[in-house]
N, C-alpha and C positions, 0 to 999 in steps of 0.2 A: 595802866593796863598793858600787859605784854602778850603778844601772840606767842604761844608755846608750841614746840614741835609735837606732832601727833604720832603716837606709836603705830607701827604697821604690823599686822598679823603676819606670821606667827611671832609673838613676843610673850614670854611667860608671864609678864606683868598683867597682860590682858585676861589671863585665866585665873587670877587670884581674886578671892572674895575681899571686897573693900571693908575697912574697919569703920565702925560707927564714929561719928564726930561727937566729942564730949560736950562742947559748947561753941557758940559762935565767937570767934576771936578775930583780930585784925588779919591774921594769916588766912583764915577761911574767907574773909571778905575779899582779900587780894586774890586768892585762888579763884573765887567766883568771877571776879572782874576779868581775870586773865582767861578763864574758860569761855566766857561770853565773847571776848575779843577774838579768841582762837576759833570758836564756832562760826561767828559771822565772817571771819576772814577766809575760812576753808573753801567755800561756804557750806554750812550745814544747818540742820534744824535742831540738833541735839548733840551734847558732848558730855561724857562721864569722866570724872577725875582719873580713873585708871587709864584712860586713853592718852593722858599726858603724863603718865607715870606716877600719879599720886594715888595711894591706896586708901582714899577716904570716900565715905558714902555721900557723895555730892554729884549731882548732875544739873546741867542747865539745858533749857530748850526754848525754842521759839518757832512754833509750827505755823506762823503767819506766812502764807505763801504769796499773798497779794503785794507786789512791790509798792503799791500806792498806800497801803495800810501802815499805820503806826506799828513799830516793832512792839512785841509783847513778851519780853524776856522773862523767864521764870528761873529761879534758883531753888533747887530742892535738896535739903540736907536731911540725911537719914530718912529717905522716902520709904513708904510702905503702902502696899495695896490693901484697901479696906473692903473693896467690893469689886466684882467683875460681872459684866452682863453674861447671860447665856448666849446671846447672839454673838456670832463671830464675824470677823472681817479679815479678808486676805489683802495683803499689800506687798508690792514689789519693793522690798527693803534694800537699802544700801547702808554703808557705814564709812565714816571718815577713816577708820583704821583698816578698811578693806576697800581702797579706792577703786572706783569704776567697775565694781562687781555687785550684782543684784540677785535677789532670790525671793520667791514668793513665800511669805510667812503668814500663817493664820493665827490670829490672837483674838481675845475678847474685843468686841466692837466698842464697848464702853468700860471705863475703869474709874474707880474713885481712889484717890491717893491722899495720904496724910504725910506731912513733912514739917520740918523745922525751917522757918524762913530766916533770912539774914537779920530780921528784926527780933529774933529770939523767940518768936511766937509760933505756936502750932497752927498750921493751915491745912484745910481739907478742900478738895475740889474734884469734881467729876469731869473727866475728859472723854471726848468722843472723836470719831473720824481720825484724821492724821495726828491730832494731839494724843489720842489714846495709844495709837501705834508707837509714836515717838516715846511717850512716857514708859511704856512697857519695854521697848528696845533699850532705853537708857538704864532702866532698873536692872535688866538682864546684865548689862556691863558691870554693875556693882556686885553681881553675884558670879562674875567670871564666865558669863555666857555670852557668846557672840551670835549674831543672827544666823550665821552659817551652821551653828549647832542645831538649828531647827530644820535644816535641809537634809537631803539624802546623803549618805556617806560618800557616794561617788561625786556628787556636786560639791560637797565640802572639800574633798581631796583635790578636785580640779581647781577650785578657787585658791586653796592653800598653796598649791604648786605655782600658780600665777603670782601670788604674793611673795613667795620665796624668790622667784625670778626677778620681780620688781625690786625687791630689796637688794639683790645682787647688782642689778643695773645701776641703782642709785648709789651704791657703795663705790662703784667704779667711776662714776661721774665726778 
């Protein structure tokens, strides 16, 4: 498992729609392991393949917040939403590709997703609370959508300017 560098917005690779994965291969298994290592190292609760420069429809997540609880990592390949609740939930979202910036995003409170697991089988599960927010946030990444795209134009521009400045400062360091 390798920790990979996370792309910082603005980066054109973050705005591209990821390609479906044809089948589970050793390369996909390695990608998933690296993504989990990168997510936990960051630390974060979710990471999509485009965030590390890979244009594949894969994301990982573990929204277990209790440090005493066992980790519950999930790897979702070719995920799709099969149902969303009418009830909504607002959450102050952040993103590993937009460090230290947050914004309130409203999404369905519950979501059911279907995906291909690393075992090659189709899985389906309903998520709620932080898990639902995380799953929808990561699925957005696979469609080239960032959480800031759900914010007002002014807030989005302000955050983008901060990220451009951050990238400039990191390049000089």
